C-alpha positions in Angstrom: -8.1 -64.7 2.7 -7.7 -62.9 -0.7 -11.5 -62.2 -0.7 -11.3 -60.7 2.8 -8.3 -58.5 1.8 -10.2 -57.2 -1.2 -13.4 -56.6 0.7 -11.8 -54.9 3.7 -10.5 -51.8 1.8 -13.9 -51.5 0.0 -15.7 -51.5 3.3 -13.3 -49.0 4.7 -13.8 -46.8 1.7 -17.6 -47.0 1.9 -17.5 -46.1 5.6 -15.2 -43.1 4.9 -17.5 -41.9 2.2 -20.5 -42.2 4.5 -18.8 -40.1 7.1 -17.7 -37.6 4.4 -21.2 -37.2 3.1 -22.6 -36.7 6.6 -20.0 -34.1 7.2 -20.6 -32.2 4.0 -24.4 -32.1 4.0 -24.8 -31.2 7.6 -26.3 -27.7 7.8 -24.3 -25.0 9.6 -26.3 -22.0 11.0 -24.2 -18.9 10.5 -25.2 -15.8 12.4 -26.7 -13.0 10.3 -24.2 -10.5 9.0 -24.3 -7.1 10.6 -23.0 -4.5 8.1 -20.2 -2.3 9.4 -18.4 0.8 8.2 -15.2 0.1 6.2 -13.2 3.4 6.3 -9.8 4.2 4.9 -7.6 7.3 4.8 -4.0 7.5 3.6 -2.5 10.9 4.2 0.9 12.2 3.1 2.8 15.3 4.2 2.7 16.7 0.6 -1.1 16.2 0.2 -3.2 19.3 -0.5 -6.4 17.5 0.3 -7.7 14.9 2.7 -9.5 12.0 0.8 -11.2 9.2 2.7 -13.2 6.3 1.4 -16.2 4.9 3.3 -18.1 1.8 2.3 -20.1 -0.9 4.1 -19.0 -4.5 4.7 -20.7 -7.5 3.1 -21.6 -10.9 4.5 -20.2 -14.1 3.1 -23.4 -14.9 1.1 -24.0 -11.4 -0.1 -23.7 -10.9 -3.9 -22.7 -7.9 -5.9 -20.2 -5.2 -5.1 -20.1 -3.3 -1.8 -21.2 0.3 -2.3 -19.9 3.5 -0.9 -21.8 4.9 2.0 -23.3 8.3 1.6 -24.1 10.8 4.4 -21.0 9.9 6.5 -19.2 12.4 8.6 -15.4 12.3 8.5 -13.4 13.9 11.4 -9.7 14.3 11.6 -8.4 15.7 14.9 -4.8 17.0 15.0 -4.0 18.5 18.3 -6.2 21.6 18.7 -7.2 21.6 15.0 -10.1 19.6 13.8 -11.1 18.9 10.1 -14.7 18.0 9.6 -16.1 17.1 6.2 -19.0 15.2 4.7 -19.0 15.9 1.0 -18.5 13.1 -1.5 -16.8 13.9 -4.8 -17.4 12.4 -8.2 -15.0 9.5 -7.4 -17.1 8.6 -4.3 -14.4 9.8 -2.0 -15.0 12.1 1.0 -12.6 14.9 0.1 -11.6 18.1 2.0 -9.4 20.6 0.2 -6.6 22.3 2.1 -5.2 25.8 1.7 -1.7 24.3 1.6 0.2 21.0 1.9 -0.7 19.1 5.0 2.9 19.1 6.4 4.2 17.1 9.3 2.4 17.9 12.6 4.0 16.7 15.8 0.6 15.9 17.4 -1.2 12.6 17.1 -3.9 12.3 14.5 -7.3 10.7 15.2 -9.5 9.8 12.3 -13.1 9.1 13.0 -16.1 8.3 10.8 -19.6 8.7 12.0 -22.9 7.7 10.4 -26.5 7.5 11.8 -26.9 3.9 10.7 -23.5 2.5 11.8 -21.3 2.3 14.8 -18.6 4.9 14.6 -15.0 3.8 13.8 -11.7 5.4 14.4 -7.9 5.0 14.4 -4.8 7.0 15.5 -1.6 7.8 13.7 1.7 9.8 14.2 3.7 11.1 11.3 7.1 9.6 10.9 10.2 11.8 10.8 11.3 13.0 7.3 13.6 10.6 5.5 17.3 11.4 5.4 18.8 10.3 2.0 22.0 10.5 0.1 22.4 9.7 -3.6 25.3 8.7 -5.8 25.0 8.6 -9.6 27.3 6.4 -11.7 26.7 6.9 -15.4 26.4 3.6 -17.4 27.9 1.6 -14.5 25.4 -1.3 -14.6 23.0 -3.1 -16.9 19.2 -3.7 -17.1 17.9 -6.4 -19.3 21.3 -6.7 -21.0 21.5 -3.0 -21.9 23.8 -0.3 -20.4 22.2 1.5 -17.6 22.9 4.3 -15.1 23.3 3.1 -11.5 21.8 5.1 -8.6 23.2 4.3 -5.2 20.6 5.2 -2.6 21.4 5.4 1.2 18.6 5.8 3.7 20.1 7.2 6.9 19.2 5.5 10.1 17.3 7.2 13.0 18.4 5.4 16.1 15.6 3.7 18.0 13.1 4.0 15.2 12.0 1.1 13.0 11.8 2.9 9.6 9.8 1.9 6.6 9.9 3.3 3.1 8.3 3.5 -0.3 10.7 4.7 -3.0 10.1 5.7 -6.6 12.4 7.1 -9.3 11.5 9.6 -12.0 13.7 11.0 -14.8 13.4 14.0 -17.1 15.5 14.9 -20.1 16.9 18.4 -20.6 17.2 19.9 -24.1 20.3 22.0 -23.2 22.8 22.6 -20.5 21.4 26.0 -19.6 18.2 27.9 -20.1 14.6 27.2 -19.0 13.8 23.6 -18.4 10.2 22.6 -19.1 10.7 18.8 -19.5 8.3 16.7 -17.4 9.3 13.8 -15.3 8.6 10.2 -16.2 8.3 7.4 -13.8 10.9 4.6 -14.3 10.6 0.9 -14.0 13.8 0.0 -12.2 15.3 -3.0 -10.4 17.5 -3.6 -7.4 18.9 -6.7 -5.7 18.2 -5.4 -2.2 16.8 -8.4 -0.2 13.5 -8.3 1.7 12.1 -5.6 -0.6 8.8 -5.6 -2.4 8.0 -4.2 -5.9 4.7 -2.3 -6.1 3.0 -1.7 -9.4 0.7 1.2 -10.3 -2.8 0.0 -10.1 -5.9 0.2 -8.0 -7.9 -2.7 -6.6 -11.2 -2.9 -4.8 -10.5 -3.6 -1.1 -13.2 -3.5 1.5 -15.6 -2.5 -1.3 -13.7 0.4 -2.9 -10.5 1.2 -4.7 -8.4 2.4 -1.8 -4.9 1.6 -2.9 -3.3 3.3 -5.9 0.4 3.9 -6.5 -0.7 5.9 -9.6 1.3 4.8 -12.6 4.4 4.4 -10.5 6.8 1.5 -10.1 7.9 1.7 -6.5 9.9 -0.2 -3.9 8.6 -1.1 -0.4 11.3 -1.9 2.2 11.9 -1.8 5.9 14.7 -1.8 8.4 13.0 -4.9 9.9 13.7 -3.7 13.4 17.5 -3.3 13.0 19.1 0.1 13.6 21.2 0.6 10.5 21.6 2.6 7.3 19.9 1.0 4.3 22.1 1.2 1.2 21.3 -0.3 -2.2 21.9 0.2 -5.9 19.2 0.7 -8.5 19.5 0.1 -12.3 17.5 2.9 -13.8 17.3 1.5 -17.4 18.5 4.8 -18.8 21.5 4.7 -21.1 23.4 8.0 -20.6 25.0 7.9 -24.1 21.6 8.0 -25.7 20.8 11.3 -24.0 24.3 12.9 -23.8 23.9 12.8 -20.0 21.3 15.6 -20.2 19.0 14.0 -17.8 18.1 14.4 -14.1 16.8 11.9 -11.6 14.2 12.6 -9.0 14.0 10.1 -6.2 10.8 10.3 -4.1 11.2 8.7 -0.7 8.2 8.3 1.6 8.7 7.3 5.3 5.7 5.3 6.3 4.1 4.8 9.7 4.2 1.2 11.0 0.5 0.7 10.3 0.8 2.0 6.7 3.8 -0.3 6.0 1.9 -3.3 7.4 -1.0 -2.6 5.2 1.1 -2.2 2.0 2.9 -5.4 3.0 -0.3 -7.4 3.4 -1.7 -5.8 0.2 1.3 -7.0 -1.8 0.8 -10.5 -0.4 -2.9 -10.3 -1.3 -2.0 -9.3 -4.9 0.4 -12.1 -5.3 -2.1 -14.7 -4.0 -4.9 -13.4 -6.3 -5.9 -16.1 -8.8 -3.7 -18.7 -7.2 -5.8 -21.6 -6.0 -2.9 -23.0 -3.9 -2.1 -19.8 -2.1 -3.0 -19.4 1.5 -5.7 -16.8 2.2 -4.4 -13.3 3.0 -5.9 -11.1 5.7 -5.4 -7.4 5.0 -3.9 -5.5 7.8 -6.3 -3.0 9.5 -5.9 -0.6 12.4 -9.4 0.7 12.4 -11.4 0.1 15.6 -13.6 -2.6 13.9 -10.7 -4.2 11.9 -12.1 -3.0 8.5 -10.1 -0.3 6.7 -6.9 1.4 7.4 -5.6 4.8 8.5 -2.0 5.4 7.5 0.3 8.4 7.2 3.6 9.1 5.4 6.3 11.8 5.2 7.7 12.4 1.7 10.7 14.2 0.4 12.2 14.5 -3.1 15.9 14.3 -3.9 17.5 15.2 -7.2 20.7 14.0 -8.9 
Protein backbone atom coordinates (compact mmCIF):
# COMPACT_ATOMS: atom_id res chain seq x y z
CA UNK A 1 0.00 0.00 0.00
CA UNK A 2 2.83 2.42 0.84
CA UNK A 3 4.54 1.62 -2.45
CA UNK A 4 1.29 2.31 -4.33
CA UNK A 5 0.78 5.62 -2.57
CA UNK A 6 4.31 6.72 -3.46
CA UNK A 7 4.04 5.66 -7.08
CA UNK A 8 0.61 7.17 -7.70
CA UNK A 9 1.67 10.83 -7.28
CA UNK A 10 4.75 10.17 -9.37
CA UNK A 11 2.65 8.71 -12.17
CA UNK A 12 0.26 11.64 -11.92
CA UNK A 13 3.18 14.10 -12.08
CA UNK A 14 4.65 12.40 -15.15
CA UNK A 15 1.28 12.42 -16.86
CA UNK A 16 0.83 16.11 -16.10
CA UNK A 17 4.31 16.91 -17.40
CA UNK A 18 3.58 14.99 -20.58
CA UNK A 19 0.44 17.02 -21.16
CA UNK A 20 2.27 20.23 -20.33
CA UNK A 21 5.02 19.48 -22.79
CA UNK A 22 2.52 18.67 -25.51
CA UNK A 23 0.72 21.93 -24.81
CA UNK A 24 3.84 24.07 -24.87
CA UNK A 25 5.58 22.67 -27.95
CA UNK A 26 2.48 22.63 -30.11
CA UNK A 27 2.95 25.13 -32.94
CA UNK A 28 0.43 27.94 -33.26
CA UNK A 29 -0.02 29.53 -36.65
CA UNK A 30 -0.52 33.27 -36.22
CA UNK A 31 -1.88 35.27 -39.15
CA UNK A 32 0.65 37.62 -40.74
CA UNK A 33 0.63 41.13 -39.29
CA UNK A 34 -0.84 43.80 -41.52
CA UNK A 35 0.76 47.11 -40.58
CA UNK A 36 -1.68 49.94 -39.83
CA UNK A 37 -1.48 53.65 -39.20
CA UNK A 38 -1.18 54.72 -35.56
CA UNK A 39 -2.14 58.39 -35.47
CA UNK A 40 -2.51 60.70 -32.48
CA UNK A 41 -3.45 64.34 -32.05
CA UNK A 42 -3.95 66.20 -28.76
CA UNK A 43 -5.29 69.71 -29.26
CA UNK A 44 -5.82 72.42 -26.64
CA UNK A 45 -7.71 75.69 -26.93
CA UNK A 46 -4.51 77.65 -26.21
CA UNK A 47 -2.41 75.89 -28.86
CA UNK A 48 -0.98 78.00 -31.66
CA UNK A 49 -0.16 74.97 -33.81
CA UNK A 50 -1.65 71.59 -34.63
CA UNK A 51 0.83 68.76 -34.08
CA UNK A 52 0.03 65.16 -34.96
CA UNK A 53 2.15 62.02 -34.78
CA UNK A 54 1.78 59.26 -37.34
CA UNK A 55 3.58 55.91 -37.12
CA UNK A 56 2.99 52.33 -38.25
CA UNK A 57 1.97 49.40 -36.05
CA UNK A 58 4.24 46.42 -35.41
CA UNK A 59 3.52 42.70 -35.24
CA UNK A 60 4.11 40.62 -32.12
CA UNK A 61 7.32 39.13 -33.54
CA UNK A 62 8.65 42.33 -35.10
CA UNK A 63 11.89 43.64 -33.63
CA UNK A 64 13.19 47.18 -33.34
CA UNK A 65 11.34 50.44 -32.84
CA UNK A 66 8.32 51.42 -34.83
CA UNK A 67 9.12 54.33 -37.11
CA UNK A 68 7.29 57.48 -38.06
CA UNK A 69 5.45 57.33 -41.35
CA UNK A 70 6.42 59.92 -43.92
CA UNK A 71 4.25 61.26 -46.75
CA UNK A 72 1.07 61.18 -44.69
CA UNK A 73 -1.71 63.70 -45.15
CA UNK A 74 -3.38 65.09 -42.02
CA UNK A 75 -6.82 66.67 -42.28
CA UNK A 76 -8.75 68.44 -39.52
CA UNK A 77 -12.30 69.47 -40.42
CA UNK A 78 -13.97 72.01 -38.10
CA UNK A 79 -17.37 72.98 -39.46
CA UNK A 80 -16.78 74.84 -42.73
CA UNK A 81 -13.03 75.18 -42.01
CA UNK A 82 -10.55 72.51 -43.06
CA UNK A 83 -6.87 72.32 -42.10
CA UNK A 84 -4.77 70.18 -44.41
CA UNK A 85 -1.06 69.62 -43.80
CA UNK A 86 1.62 67.07 -44.69
CA UNK A 87 4.92 68.57 -43.52
CA UNK A 88 6.92 66.69 -40.87
CA UNK A 89 9.09 68.79 -38.53
CA UNK A 90 12.48 67.95 -36.97
CA UNK A 91 10.74 66.06 -34.15
CA UNK A 92 8.95 63.81 -36.66
CA UNK A 93 5.61 65.44 -35.97
CA UNK A 94 3.20 66.66 -38.59
CA UNK A 95 2.84 70.31 -37.56
CA UNK A 96 0.66 73.10 -38.89
CA UNK A 97 1.27 76.62 -37.56
CA UNK A 98 -1.77 78.78 -36.81
CA UNK A 99 -2.09 82.57 -37.01
CA UNK A 100 -3.58 82.64 -33.51
CA UNK A 101 -4.60 80.31 -30.69
CA UNK A 102 -6.98 77.58 -31.77
CA UNK A 103 -9.79 78.66 -29.44
CA UNK A 104 -12.96 76.72 -28.61
CA UNK A 105 -15.07 76.09 -31.72
CA UNK A 106 -18.63 74.89 -31.18
CA UNK A 107 -18.56 72.55 -34.20
CA UNK A 108 -17.41 68.95 -34.08
CA UNK A 109 -13.84 68.26 -35.14
CA UNK A 110 -12.99 65.35 -37.44
CA UNK A 111 -9.33 64.31 -37.61
CA UNK A 112 -8.33 62.11 -40.56
CA UNK A 113 -4.98 60.72 -41.68
CA UNK A 114 -4.51 59.50 -45.24
CA UNK A 115 -1.57 57.62 -46.75
CA UNK A 116 -1.19 55.84 -50.11
CA UNK A 117 0.06 52.63 -48.47
CA UNK A 118 -2.43 52.42 -45.57
CA UNK A 119 -6.12 52.49 -44.88
CA UNK A 120 -7.21 55.95 -43.74
CA UNK A 121 -8.03 56.44 -40.05
CA UNK A 122 -10.17 59.05 -38.30
CA UNK A 123 -11.85 60.16 -35.07
CA UNK A 124 -14.28 62.87 -33.95
CA UNK A 125 -14.14 65.24 -30.98
CA UNK A 126 -16.10 68.12 -29.43
CA UNK A 127 -14.42 70.75 -27.25
CA UNK A 128 -15.60 70.78 -23.62
CA UNK A 129 -16.87 73.98 -22.03
CA UNK A 130 -14.32 76.20 -20.33
CA UNK A 131 -13.70 75.30 -16.67
CA UNK A 132 -15.24 77.50 -13.99
CA UNK A 133 -12.89 77.80 -11.02
CA UNK A 134 -12.63 79.69 -7.73
CA UNK A 135 -9.45 79.90 -5.62
CA UNK A 136 -8.80 80.58 -1.95
CA UNK A 137 -5.25 81.11 -0.64
CA UNK A 138 -4.38 80.48 3.00
CA UNK A 139 -0.80 81.51 3.77
CA UNK A 140 1.14 78.92 5.79
CA UNK A 141 -2.05 77.01 6.69
CA UNK A 142 -0.79 73.47 6.06
CA UNK A 143 2.37 71.37 5.76
CA UNK A 144 4.21 69.47 3.06
CA UNK A 145 6.89 66.97 4.07
CA UNK A 146 6.84 68.40 7.60
CA UNK A 147 7.46 71.98 6.47
CA UNK A 148 5.10 74.97 6.63
CA UNK A 149 3.25 75.39 3.35
CA UNK A 150 0.63 77.59 1.73
CA UNK A 151 -2.74 76.01 1.15
CA UNK A 152 -4.66 76.58 -2.08
CA UNK A 153 -8.35 75.65 -1.93
CA UNK A 154 -9.55 74.93 -5.46
CA UNK A 155 -13.23 74.64 -6.38
CA UNK A 156 -14.23 73.36 -9.82
CA UNK A 157 -17.79 74.50 -10.52
CA UNK A 158 -20.24 71.91 -11.80
CA UNK A 159 -21.95 72.18 -15.19
CA UNK A 160 -25.24 70.26 -14.74
CA UNK A 161 -25.65 67.25 -17.00
CA UNK A 162 -21.98 67.17 -18.06
CA UNK A 163 -19.47 64.60 -16.81
CA UNK A 164 -16.43 66.83 -16.36
CA UNK A 165 -12.77 65.79 -16.38
CA UNK A 166 -9.73 67.90 -15.57
CA UNK A 167 -5.95 68.18 -15.53
CA UNK A 168 -4.66 70.76 -13.04
CA UNK A 169 -1.15 72.15 -12.57
CA UNK A 170 0.13 74.89 -10.25
CA UNK A 171 2.92 77.37 -10.98
CA UNK A 172 4.41 80.09 -8.80
CA UNK A 173 6.55 83.17 -9.36
CA UNK A 174 8.26 85.40 -6.85
CA UNK A 175 7.99 89.17 -7.09
CA UNK A 176 10.90 91.38 -6.12
CA UNK A 177 8.72 94.29 -4.95
CA UNK A 178 5.12 95.16 -4.22
CA UNK A 179 4.98 97.50 -7.21
CA UNK A 180 6.83 98.11 -10.45
CA UNK A 181 7.47 95.90 -13.46
CA UNK A 182 7.30 92.18 -12.74
CA UNK A 183 9.57 90.07 -14.91
CA UNK A 184 9.77 86.95 -12.76
CA UNK A 185 9.08 83.67 -14.57
CA UNK A 186 6.75 80.96 -13.32
CA UNK A 187 7.99 77.67 -11.89
CA UNK A 188 5.96 74.51 -11.89
CA UNK A 189 5.33 73.11 -8.41
CA UNK A 190 5.28 69.60 -7.09
CA UNK A 191 2.20 69.66 -4.88
CA UNK A 192 0.02 67.22 -3.01
CA UNK A 193 -3.65 66.78 -2.24
CA UNK A 194 -5.69 64.21 -0.36
CA UNK A 195 -8.56 64.37 -2.85
CA UNK A 196 -9.68 60.76 -3.53
CA UNK A 197 -9.83 59.17 -6.99
CA UNK A 198 -7.23 61.54 -8.39
CA UNK A 199 -4.11 60.60 -10.32
CA UNK A 200 -0.75 62.37 -10.21
CA UNK A 201 0.88 62.83 -13.60
CA UNK A 202 4.60 63.43 -13.96
CA UNK A 203 6.39 65.34 -16.69
CA UNK A 204 7.89 62.81 -19.06
CA UNK A 205 7.34 61.37 -22.51
CA UNK A 206 7.03 57.70 -23.40
CA UNK A 207 6.93 55.85 -26.67
CA UNK A 208 3.35 54.73 -27.27
CA UNK A 209 2.21 53.24 -30.58
CA UNK A 210 5.77 53.75 -31.77
CA UNK A 211 6.27 57.42 -30.90
CA UNK A 212 6.46 59.78 -27.95
CA UNK A 213 2.89 61.03 -27.97
CA UNK A 214 2.34 61.97 -24.35
CA UNK A 215 4.25 64.71 -22.61
CA UNK A 216 3.15 66.75 -19.64
CA UNK A 217 6.32 68.81 -20.19
CA UNK A 218 8.17 69.29 -16.92
CA UNK A 219 4.91 69.62 -15.05
CA UNK A 220 3.50 67.89 -12.05
CA UNK A 221 -0.23 67.72 -12.65
CA UNK A 222 -3.37 66.17 -11.20
CA UNK A 223 -5.89 64.19 -13.25
CA UNK A 224 -9.40 63.96 -11.78
CA UNK A 225 -13.03 63.52 -12.74
CA UNK A 226 -16.58 64.05 -11.52
CA UNK A 227 -17.03 60.30 -12.09
CA UNK A 228 -20.53 60.83 -13.44
CA UNK A 229 -21.82 62.76 -10.41
CA UNK A 230 -23.18 66.28 -10.84
CA UNK A 231 -21.32 68.19 -8.13
CA UNK A 232 -18.71 70.82 -7.46
CA UNK A 233 -15.23 69.41 -6.87
CA UNK A 234 -13.45 71.09 -3.97
CA UNK A 235 -10.04 70.14 -2.63
CA UNK A 236 -7.00 71.60 -0.87
CA UNK A 237 -3.49 71.62 -2.28
CA UNK A 238 -0.29 71.95 -0.23
CA UNK A 239 1.99 73.99 -2.51
CA UNK A 240 5.26 73.47 -0.64
CA UNK A 241 5.89 77.25 -0.55
CA UNK A 242 6.63 78.78 2.85
CA UNK A 243 5.24 82.36 2.72
CA UNK A 244 7.65 83.58 5.42
CA UNK A 245 10.64 82.76 3.22
CA UNK A 246 9.38 85.03 0.46
CA UNK A 247 7.65 87.75 2.53
CA UNK A 248 4.45 86.73 0.75
CA UNK A 249 5.74 88.34 -2.46
CA UNK A 250 4.64 85.43 -4.61
CA UNK A 251 1.74 84.67 -6.90
CA UNK A 252 0.17 81.36 -7.91
CA UNK A 253 -1.02 80.46 -11.37
CA UNK A 254 -3.41 77.51 -11.51
CA UNK A 255 -3.84 76.01 -14.97
CA UNK A 256 -7.06 74.02 -15.36
CA UNK A 257 -7.76 72.01 -18.51
CA UNK A 258 -11.23 70.61 -19.09
CA UNK A 259 -10.79 67.35 -21.02
CA UNK A 260 -13.01 65.58 -23.49
CA UNK A 261 -14.20 62.16 -22.34
CA UNK A 262 -11.85 60.44 -24.78
CA UNK A 263 -8.82 62.43 -23.72
CA UNK A 264 -9.53 61.68 -20.06
CA UNK A 265 -9.87 57.95 -20.73
CA UNK A 266 -6.57 57.95 -22.58
CA UNK A 267 -4.70 59.73 -19.77
CA UNK A 268 -6.31 57.38 -17.24
CA UNK A 269 -5.19 54.30 -19.16
CA UNK A 270 -1.76 55.81 -19.75
CA UNK A 271 -1.29 56.34 -16.01
CA UNK A 272 -2.19 52.69 -15.39
CA UNK A 273 0.26 51.70 -18.14
CA UNK A 274 3.02 53.69 -16.45
CA UNK A 275 2.29 52.15 -13.05
CA UNK A 276 2.37 48.63 -14.50
CA UNK A 277 5.61 49.15 -16.40
CA UNK A 278 8.35 46.91 -15.06
CA UNK A 279 6.01 45.08 -12.67
CA UNK A 280 5.95 41.37 -13.62
CA UNK A 281 2.83 40.80 -11.50
CA UNK A 282 0.75 43.64 -12.95
CA UNK A 283 -2.09 42.88 -15.33
CA UNK A 284 -1.54 44.00 -18.93
CA UNK A 285 -2.90 47.47 -19.67
CA UNK A 286 -4.65 48.29 -22.93
CA UNK A 287 -4.32 51.96 -23.83
CA UNK A 288 -7.58 53.66 -24.69
CA UNK A 289 -8.02 54.58 -28.34
CA UNK A 290 -10.82 56.32 -30.19
CA UNK A 291 -9.29 56.14 -33.67
CA UNK A 292 -11.23 54.11 -36.21
CA UNK A 293 -8.65 51.27 -36.15
CA UNK A 294 -8.14 51.34 -32.34
CA UNK A 295 -4.58 52.63 -32.62
CA UNK A 296 -3.82 56.15 -31.48
CA UNK A 297 -5.98 58.83 -29.93
CA UNK A 298 -7.56 62.15 -30.81
CA UNK A 299 -8.31 64.30 -27.77
CA UNK A 300 -9.16 67.94 -27.09
CA UNK A 301 -9.07 70.19 -24.03
CA UNK A 302 -10.13 73.69 -23.04
CA UNK A 303 -7.65 75.47 -20.75
CA UNK A 304 -7.94 78.56 -18.57
CA UNK A 305 -5.45 80.11 -16.17
CA UNK A 306 -6.39 81.50 -12.78
CA UNK A 307 -4.22 83.66 -10.53
CA UNK A 308 -4.07 84.13 -6.78
